[in-house]
N, C-alpha and C positions, 0 to 999 in steps of 0.2 A: 847129735856131733859131739866124742866126749871130751877132743880139743877145744882149748877155743881157739877160735876161727879167725884166721889173718883175713883182711878185709883190704885191698890193697885197691885205693882212688886216684884213679888215670883221672889227669886235667883237676888236677884239686885246688885252682890257681881260679879255675871256673864263675867269672859274676853271678850268673845264671844259674846252675847249680851249686858251686863249691859250696855258700855258706847255710845254703840248704842243707845238703847231706851233711853237713855239721850239724846244726841245728838237729836234727834228726838222729842222727849216733849217738849224740849227750843229751837227748832226750829220753833214750833206751834204755832202760836195766838191763834188760835180758842180753845186752849184748856186754854185760861187766866182765873181763877179764880177755877180752879179743883183745887182738892187735890192729891197729890201721895207720897205715902207711898211706901217705900222701908222696905223686907223685908229680914233678910238674918239670917245666923244659929252661923255667930261668930261677936263679938258687936265688935270688933275693924277692921273689915278689915268694916262692913256697917257705920260704922263712919263714916269712910273717904270717901266712896261711897257719903255719908250725906250729910258730907262737901260738896262734890266738886257738888253733885247736886246744895246745895245752893249757890254756886259763879256760877253756870250755869245760874242760874235762874237770877243774879242779873245781870252778863256780858248783857246777853239776854232780858233783862227786859221783860219775858215771862210770869210773872204775875203769877206764882203757887204758894201754900202750900205745905211744903216737910216738910213731918215726915217719922219720920224713927222707929223699932221696929224688936227683936226675934222671938215675940209672931206675929205665923200667927192668930187665930182667933182673934183675938183683929183687928188687920189690918181688916181684912175681914169683919166684923161688918158696912152693907152700903155699902159695896163697889158695884160699878158701870161695871169696866169691874178689871179683874188677867190678870196678862199679867205672864207665869210663864216663867223661865229658869233658872228652876232649875235642877238639875244631881245630880247622887250617887256615891262617891268617884270617878270620870268621867275618869281621864286618867290612875290609878292603874290597875281597870277593864275594860277598853277597850280594854286598851295592853294585858290582859290576853282571852279577848273577844276573839285579834287578836292571840295570839303566841299560844295557848292550839289545836283551830282545828286544827293547818300547822299543829304540832308536830305528830297529827296521819294523816297528807296526805291529808286534808283539802286546797284546791289554792281555795285565795278570794285574794277579795283586799283594804276591807278597817273592813271589822268586826263589823256595826253600823246598817246600816235599812235591811239587807239584812243576809243570812248564819246564821252560827252559832251565830256569833259577834250579829247579830239583833235580832234573839230569846232573848237570854240573856239582852240582854239591855231593851229590851221588862218585862222578869217575873222579873226583880230590879225596874223597872221605875214603871208600872202600879196601884206596890201599894202605891207610893207612891201619883201619881194624884191621887186615888180614896181619901184619905187622903184626899186630897186639897179641892175635887171637893164632898164630903159630907161634910165636912163642910161649902162650900158655898151655899149646899144645904137646910144649918139651917141658914145658916146668914144673904147670900144674894142670893136669888135663881133666881133674874132678870139676875144675874153681867153675862157678855161676858166674857169668857175663853179665850184667845188669848194664842195661846202653840208655843213658840220658837224649844222645846226643842225638840231631836229624841229619838224617832225615834216615829216622824211627825207624819208617817198615821197609826201609829198603835196605835196609845193616843187619836188617832178624831176617827179610827175603835171601842176603843173600849167605849169612850163616850158614842158613838152616839146608842151602845147597850146599855148601861149598865146605862146610865144617863140621867138627864133630864136639866143637865146644859148644855146652849148652848155654841161651844165648834168651835172655829176657829182654824185653824193651813197657821203659816206665814212662806215662805220661798223663801230663795232672787234665788233659780233657774230658774226662766223665766228667771231673768237677766243675769246670766249668759250665757244662750244658747240663748241670744238677744245681745250677744256681743261678742259670737261667731260664731254668722252667719256674723253681721256686719265684725268683722274682714276679714272674708274668703274672701268677696264682696268688701273689701277696699271700704265703708261707717261709716261715723259717724251714732257711738251710736244711734243718737238722730232721725235718718232720717229714723231706722225702727221698723219697726210695728209688732209682732208677739200675736199668740197667741195659747196658747196652752192647749191641756188638758189631763187626763192622770189621775199616779199618782206623788206621790209624788216625786223627783229624775228620773222622768221615764215619761215628759212630751214630748205628739208629740203635735211639731208643726203643727199646721194645716194650718196654714197662715205665708208667711208672706210677708210684703208688703211694698210699698214707704209709710211713714208716711204721704207727702206730694203730692202724685198723686196716690195711692191708687194700683201701677202698681205691679202684680207680681211679686216678686223677686224672686220664686224659679226655673226660668232658671238660672238665672245670677249666684244663687248658686252652682246649680251642672254643671256651663260651670265653674264655679273656683273651686268646690273643687278637679278636676281627677286632676291638677297643682300641689298641696301641697304636700310638705314633707310627706310620709310616718306615721315619728316616730308623727304627730299633732293628736289628738285626731282616734288612730285606730280605737278603739273598737263604737264608733260612727260615725264614717264614714260609717264601714265594715254594720250598723242597714241602715242609710242612705240610701245605694246601693243597699241595702239587700229591705227594706218599701219605701223607697222611697218617706220618710219623716225625720228633724231632728228633735233627742230625747234630751232635758235637761237630765241632768248638765251638766255633766261630766262621762270621763271614768271610772273613780272610783267610783262611785256614778251608774253609769249604771248595773253595771260591779257586785256589791252588788247580779242579781237580776237575772244574767244569768248563766250558766255552764261551760260559756265558758269567765266569763270576764275576768277573772286573763290571757287569751292572752293578755290583754294587759298594763301587769302592775300590782306586786304583795308583793308591795313595803309598803304598809297600810300608815298608817295615818302618819306624822309628827311630830310625839311628840316634837323632839327634835326641830322644830321651835316653838312650840305652846309652850314649855317653855320658849326655850328665848324670844315666843311676850307677858309672863304673867310677863316675869322677867324687860322688857323694859316699859309695859305698869303700874310695879308699880313702879321704879324706876321714869318717870313722873310724875306720880301721886305725891308719895312721895315731889318730889322739885313744881309742880303747890302746894298743900297745904303750901309748903314753904314761898310762893311770889312768884314763876318763872308763865314767862307767859306763858297763856297758850298756846296748840297749838292750830294753826288757824282752823282744822278739826273740830274740839271740840266745835266747836261755827255752824257748819253748819252741816243740815242733808246727816244721813250713807245714805240709800237708801231703809232702810228697808220699812215694811207698816205697823206698827202697831199703830202709832201716828194718821195716815192717815182714818186708819178704825174707831179709838177710833174717831176722828173730825169729820167725817161722820156721827158717828152715832148723836151724840151728835147733829149737826148745821143742819141732816134731809138735809143731804149736795148731796144728789142719786148719789155718787161716785166711777167711776168703779176703779178697784184696777185691777192690771194686773191677782191674781193671789193668791189661796187661797185651804186650805184643808177641804174637809166639809165632811160630810155626802153624799155620791151623789144620792141616793131616787130617781132617774129618772135620774139627768143632763145628765149621761151618759148610753143613752140605753143599750150598751151593755157589762155593767160592770155588776157586781152586785149588786143588790137595798141597801146593806147594808156597800156594801167596802167604805174608805173613799179615796179621790177622789180629783186630785188639780185643777182646773176650773177656770177660771175669775167670779169673783166674784163685788156685788152688794152692796153697805153700803146706809144703812138710819136710820129715828128714826124705822123704824119696825126691824134692824137688818141686818142679813148678807144673802143675795141673790143672788146661785147660778147662775151662767149665761152658757147656755148649749148650746155648737156648735154641737147638733148632734151624731148623733149616730160616735165612729172612726172606721174609716175602720178597715174593717173585719180583716185583720190578724194583724192588729197591738191590736185592742181588745185581740187577741188570745194571743201575746206575753205578755201582761200587764195580762192577765187571772193567770199567772205563780203564779204573787210574790204576786196577791190577791189572790190567797187562802193560800199561802205558809202565808199571815198576818192575817188571818181570823183562823186558825187553832194556830197560837202564840197567840193568844191574846186570845183567850178559856183557853189554856194552863197557861196565866198567872192570869188572873180574877178565876182561879179555883187551881191555886197551883197545877195543875197536869204534873208529872212528865211522864205520861205516854203520853198525850194531845203532851205533849211539845217533844218526839218522835217520834209522828207523822210529828211532825210540819218539825223537821228534814227528814223523810223522802223524805217527797213530794219534798225539798228544791230546785231546781235543782243545787244550788252550792255543794250538798253535793254528795261524789263519794261513800260513804264507806257505810253501815250498820253498818260494824263492829264498823267503824270511830266515826257513830251518835253514839253508845252506849257510848264506851267510852269516847269521849268528854261533853257527856249530864252526865254522872258519875263526869267529878273532875268537871266540870262550872257548875254545879248544889251543889256538897256542898261549893266550894266558895261564889256562890250566894243564901245558905241556908238562912239568916240571914235576906233578904229585901224578900224573894219569902214567899207571902203569900194571899189568898185567898180573893177578894176583891166583891165577891157579897155572 
């Protein structure tokens, strides 16, 4: 890419990914000369984040050009990369996604990427995403859409089927899996190398090796896992003993896809901790903008891979990235062609190239086929604004244990989400 790239960051005020993206961009010397355009809905909050970005830019001597705007279309004009971290009324609606199904007897773990909650997250999120990509098709049709927002698999699946825009989802689940197996084996995180293939929040670690020697570490993991506290990741370990492979990335995320996921806990997302985290970030940001020292970690990489992908493409690095969510198109031969899968990727000036690790073990592929089919119907319900297809998506979801409950929760949550549900095609 001969000219410095324009990177548009939608949802730049996101607490979940906003600061992390800024940390990574300003830690990456290879983005020098690029323009970073921050986009948010609320001018006051956006201005604070933009001021922070300029401060980080100066402190790190990263050499970027910083812009800010509340006008998405103006921002997208001429963009090379569009980073998405947007959400609609995230906390309030997510709480309802979790609580209303429980009222009707549905036992689930998070209500975000699977089960009834995952369906309604999809129904309200895809219209917003398609608004963005339709603008991109007019204003920056060659740009790469890099998504951090949930439900990741469903967003990438929908764009793969119904948009010309190239899309990549990024998630840190593979690193969580790597950390878990390293802890169990008593090895440093950096010493353990994993390769995973599957779907978002449900990757199968096909290989676990010593990074220096290439030794297969699965025998060591199996030996150490037997003596762990039974309360530690019970669902992940049950699957490990049953299927022979370690799955990413945590019991609550895995549990969203399985009828028995609730057996490992039904606490749901810790909204109270989330609110405390937001309040702490807001206080810290106000202090920094008033002249307090920057927290040291704000000038270091976060571990997310958004900036690495952008830099790899700009400079034709042929850079290996541990994990990305992409349209399958044969990368995992025994999952459907249109499915959104999470696999290793390589990035260069030609874009994003999925790396095939071959077919999944047959029982693992059959296990993943359940959520893949649910995701497909949920996407169809969302892009067509179809309550009929939404009910079908609920009735094939293994988390849903009652047709009567499915109909009741559908009626209630549909009315709540009605302002956001509309056809995308």
